[in-house]
C-alpha positions in Angstrom: 2.4 -11.3 4.7 -0.5 -12.8 2.1 0.1 -13.3 -1.3 -3.3 -12.5 -2.4 -2.8 -9.0 -0.2 0.4 -7.9 -2.3 0.2 -5.1 -5.0 2.3 -4.0 -7.9 4.3 -1.1 -7.9 2.5 0.5 -10.8 -0.6 -0.1 -8.7 1.1 1.7 -5.7 1.7 4.9 -7.9 -1.6 5.3 -9.1 -2.8 4.8 -5.1 -0.7 7.8 -4.1 -1.9 9.9 -6.9 -5.3 9.2 -6.5 -5.1 9.7 -2.8 -3.4 13.4 -3.8 -6.0 14.2 -6.1 -9.1 13.0 -3.5 -10.8 16.2 -1.6 -7.7 18.4 -2.9 -9.0 18.6 -6.5 -12.1 20.5 -5.1 -10.6 22.8 -2.1 -7.2 23.3 -2.9 -7.6 26.1 -5.6 -9.8 28.1 -3.0 -7.6 27.6 -0.1 -4.2 28.5 -2.3 -5.9 31.6 -4.0 -7.3 32.9 -0.3 -3.2 33.5 0.6 -1.8 33.8 -2.5 -4.1 35.2 -4.5 -3.0 35.4 -8.2 0.4 33.6 -7.2 -1.2 30.5 -6.1 0.1 28.5 -8.8 3.2 29.1 -7.4 2.3 27.8 -4.1 1.4 24.7 -5.7 5.0 24.1 -7.2 6.4 24.9 -4.0 3.9 22.2 -2.4 4.9 19.7 -5.0 8.8 20.4 -4.3 8.1 19.9 -0.5 6.4 17.0 -1.2 8.5 14.8 -2.8 11.1 15.6 -0.2 8.5 14.2 2.5 8.0 10.9 0.4 12.1 10.9 0.3 12.2 10.7 4.2 9.3 8.2 3.9 11.2 5.9 1.4 14.2 6.3 3.6 12.3 4.7 6.3 10.6 1.9 4.3 13.7 1.0 2.9 15.6 0.9 6.1 13.0 -1.7 7.3 11.7 -3.8 4.5 8.4 -5.6 4.8 7.6 -3.8 8.1 4.7 -1.6 8.3 4.7 2.0 9.7 3.5 0.3 12.9 5.6 -2.6 13.2 8.7 -0.1 12.2 8.0 2.3 15.2 7.8 -1.0 17.7 11.4 -1.9 16.1 12.8 1.8 16.4 11.2 2.6 19.8 10.5 -0.3 21.4 7.2 -2.6 22.0 5.7 -0.5 24.6 6.5 3.1 23.1 5.8 2.2 19.6 2.6 0.6 20.5 1.8 4.2 22.1 3.1 5.8 19.3 1.2 3.8 16.7 -2.2 4.1 18.7 -1.2 8.1 18.2 -0.7 7.6 14.2 -4.6 5.8 14.8 -6.2 8.4 16.0 -4.6 10.7 13.4 -5.7 8.3 10.6 -9.0 8.3 12.1 -9.7 11.9 12.2 -8.5 12.1 8.3 -10.7 9.3 7.4 -13.5 11.2 9.0 -12.6 14.5 7.1 -12.8 13.0 4.2 -16.3 11.4 4.8 -17.4 14.6 5.8 -16.1 16.9 2.9 -17.9 14.2 0.5 -21.0 14.8 2.5 -20.9 18.4 2.4 -20.0 19.0 -1.1 -23.1 16.6 -2.2 -25.4 18.4 0.0 -24.5 21.9 -0.8 -23.8 21.6 -4.6 -25.8 18.6 -6.2 -27.9 17.0 -3.7 -29.5 19.7 -1.3 -32.5 18.0 -0.4 -30.7 14.9 0.4 -30.1 14.2 3.8 -25.9 14.1 4.7 -26.6 11.1 7.0 -28.0 9.1 4.2 -24.8 9.9 1.7 -22.6 9.2 4.7 -24.1 5.5 5.0 -24.4 4.7 1.3 -20.8 5.5 1.0 -19.7 3.6 4.3 -21.5 0.7 3.2 -19.8 0.4 -0.2 -16.0 1.0 1.5 -16.6 -1.5 4.4 -17.6 -4.0 1.6 -14.3 -3.0 -0.5 -12.1 -3.1 2.2 -13.0 -6.5 3.4 -12.3 -7.8 0.1 -8.3 -6.8 0.9 -5.7 -4.3 -0.6 -5.4 -6.3 -3.8 -8.9 -5.6 -4.6 -8.7 -2.4 -4.2 -5.3 -1.9 -6.0 -7.4 -3.3 -8.9 -10.2 -0.9 -8.5 -7.6 1.6 -8.8 -6.6 -0.1 -12.0 -9.8 0.1 -13.5 -10.6 3.8 -12.4 -7.1 5.6 -13.0 -7.5 5.9 -16.8 -11.0 7.3 -16.4 -9.9 9.8 -14.3 -6.9 11.0 -17.1 -9.0 10.9 -19.8 -11.7 13.4 -17.9 -9.0 15.5 -16.7 -7.6 16.1 -20.0 -11.2 16.4 -21.5 -11.6 18.9 -18.8 -8.5 21.1 -19.6 -8.9 20.9 -23.5 -12.5 22.5 -22.9 -11.2 25.2 -20.8 -8.8 26.4 -23.2 -11.0 29.0 -24.9 -11.7 30.5 -21.5 -8.0 31.5 -20.7 -7.0 35.0 -19.5 -3.6 35.5 -18.9 -4.1 38.9 -17.5 -5.7 37.0 -14.2 -2.2 35.8 -13.3 -0.8 39.4 -13.2 1.6 40.7 -11.3 3.3 37.9 -10.3 5.0 38.0 -6.6 3.0 41.6 -6.3 3.4 41.2 -2.3 6.6 39.1 -2.3 7.4 35.6 -1.9 5.9 35.5 2.0 2.0 35.3 0.7 3.0 32.4 -1.8 4.8 30.2 1.3 1.8 31.1 3.7 -0.3 29.3 1.4 1.6 26.4 0.4 2.1 25.4 4.3 -1.9 24.0 4.8 -1.4 22.8 1.2 1.7 20.7 1.9 -0.1 19.2 5.2 -3.2 18.7 3.2 -2.8 16.4 1.2 1.5 15.5 1.1 2.2 15.1 4.8 -0.9 12.5 4.9 1.2 10.3 2.6 3.1 9.2 5.7 0.2 6.6 6.0 1.1 5.0 2.9 4.0 3.2 4.8 1.0 0.9 6.1 0.5 -0.4 2.5 4.6 -0.1 1.2 5.4 -3.2 2.5 2.6 -5.0 0.3 4.4 -4.0 -3.0 5.8 -6.9 -4.5 8.9 -5.4 -5.8 10.4 -3.4 -2.9 13.1 -1.6 -4.9 10.3 -0.1 -7.1 8.3 0.9 -4.7 10.4 3.9 -3.4 10.3 5.3 -7.3 6.3 4.5 -7.5 6.0 6.7 -4.4 8.0 9.6 -6.0 6.2 9.5 -9.2 2.9 9.1 -7.5 3.3 12.0 -5.7 4.7 14.1 -8.4 1.6 12.9 -10.7 -0.9 13.9 -8.3 0.8 17.1 -7.5 1.1 18.0 -11.3 -2.9 17.6 -11.5 -3.7 20.0 -8.2 -0.9 22.3 -9.7 -3.1 22.2 -13.4 -6.4 22.5 -11.2 -5.1 25.7 -9.6 -3.4 27.1 -12.6 -6.9 26.9 -14.6 -9.1 28.1 -11.9 -6.6 31.2 -11.7 -6.7 31.6 -15.6 -10.3 31.4 -15.8 -11.8 32.6 -12.6 -9.4 35.0 -11.7 -7.9 35.2 -7.7 -10.8 36.9 -6.1 -13.4 34.7 -8.0 -11.4 31.5 -6.6 -10.7 32.5 -3.2 -14.0 33.1 -2.9 -15.7 30.1 -4.2 -15.7 27.3 -1.6 -15.4 24.5 -4.6 -13.9 26.7 -7.1 -13.2 24.0 -9.6 -16.5 23.0 -9.6 -17.7 26.2 -10.5 -14.6 26.2 -13.0 -16.4 23.4 -14.9 -20.0 25.8 -15.1 -17.7 27.7 -17.5 -17.4 25.1 -20.2 -20.2 25.7 -23.0 -20.1 23.9 -26.1 -22.6 26.0 -28.4 -25.9 26.6 -26.9 -27.2 23.1 -26.8 -24.2 21.4 -24.4 -24.0 22.9 -21.3 -23.4 22.2 -17.8 -20.5 19.9 -18.2 -19.5 20.4 -14.6 -20.5 16.6 -14.5 -17.0 15.9 -15.7 -15.2 17.5 -12.6 -17.8 16.0 -10.4 -17.2 12.4 -12.1 -13.5 13.0 -11.4 -14.1 13.7 -7.4 -16.5 11.1 -7.2 -14.1 8.9 -8.4 -10.8 10.0 -6.5 -12.8 10.8 -3.3 -14.3 7.3 -2.7 -10.9 5.7 -3.5 -9.1 7.9 -1.0 -12.0 7.0 1.7 -11.5 3.4 1.1 -7.5 4.0 1.2 -7.9 6.0 4.1 -10.1 3.6 6.0 -8.0 0.6 5.1 -5.0 1.8 6.3 -7.0 2.9 9.7 -8.4 -0.6 10.5 -5.2 -2.3 9.3 -3.0 0.0 11.7 -5.2 -0.3 14.6 -5.4 -4.3 14.3 -1.5 -4.2 13.9 -1.2 -1.8 17.3 -3.6 -4.4 18.9 -2.0 -7.7 17.6 -5.0 -9.0 16.4 -5.1 -11.5 13.8 -7.5 -10.2 11.0 -8.4 -6.5 10.2 -11.5 -7.6 8.5 -13.5 -8.1 11.8 -13.2 -4.4 12.7 -14.6 -3.1 9.3 -18.1 -3.1 10.4 -17.8 -1.3 14.0 -15.8 0.6 12.7 -17.6 2.1 9.8 -20.3 2.6 12.5 -18.1 4.9 14.7 -16.9 7.0 11.4 -20.2 7.5 10.6 -21.5 8.9 14.2 -17.8 10.8 14.1 -18.3 12.3 10.5 -21.8 13.9 11.8 -20.7 15.6 14.8 -17.0 16.4 14.2 -18.4 20.0 12.3 -21.9 22.2 13.3 -21.2 23.6 9.8 -18.9 23.6 6.7 -17.4 26.7 7.9 -16.2 25.6 10.7 -14.8 22.3 8.7 -12.7 24.6 6.3 -11.7 26.8 9.2 -10.4 23.5 10.9 -8.6 22.3 7.5 -6.8 25.6 7.1 -5.8 26.6 10.9 -6.1 23.1 12.7 -5.3 20.5 10.5 -1.6 21.7 9.3 -0.8 21.1 12.9 -1.7 17.4 13.7 0.0 17.0 9.7 3.3 18.4 10.8 3.5 16.4 13.8 2.6 13.2 12.3 3.7 13.9 8.6 7.2 15.8 9.3 8.1 15.3 13.0 7.1 11.9 13.6 8.9 10.3 10.7 12.1 12.6 11.3 12.3 11.3 14.6 12.1 7.6 13.8 14.4 8.2 11.0 17.0 9.6 13.5 16.9 7.3 15.7 17.0 4.2 13.3 20.2 5.9 12.0 21.6 6.2 15.2 20.8 2.4 16.4 22.2 1.4 12.7 25.1 3.1 13.5 26.0 2.3 17.0 25.5 -1.7 16.2 27.2 -1.7 13.0 
């Protein structure tokens, strides 16, 4: 591993947090409220607990094979041929995820902020920045995260404070009116998106300079990101109510429109838009880096950077054809994507961990 590609544990924690926030800060409140109604905040808590359990599994894998990425440990556990086949499937999973992130970005901007701008132009601009950023390497991506992370927290705290006068706790009642089943049903797509996607961070895990601290950073980053999503969901339900949260596709953006500071300062939804712009850009660049680094390791290429531009061109085309409209995309995110995530985010790591433990016990 090149020394200039290594990152600090604290930077890794921030990467995980921002990855979780990413597109989720806009979409998750709607997804949770659609099924769990006023109990969506309970589903968010269930999601955080499940996310931490998942990361514990990922940490176990990472510590069993220190210094080995997800692609490399798959080969070590399953053998060269089968491990490479499984790695290619993981590359496909990461490719679909990166495409969805890019498309979610374009759909939000064209529907909420820039309705006259073609989605193709937005994708091209973002992809150009991402391709350039990835070519500078993971350490530079980590420093970019360091730069923006405090601003995300400051804007988020400001956002919460400005919404306090709009709180209506009656919107949270009655609690568990329809039992626990809707809460668990709502938490399933939430666990898949974004917590099961964190399996991909095993491609970055070996880059952390302090391997022992990497596991703690992984857990802390997951908790911090999940906590922000919980607060956003809680705020949407408190201010908008369950029905309005479920009916608005970008409910957290609609939530920001409720903020008014006298009659002079209004339309401060730029706060949530700024958080989202920063977090989704960083999630996109992380997904793109993981995509090309995992593909290059699977194909045993010496350098992943040469793949950045051609992969960017492929992603541009895929992001346009992956979905005919935003309704189809949201339906895919809720109904189909959780099956992908369950396969690669739960079954796959459990399989690897089980085989690894059996091998270790047999040869010990």
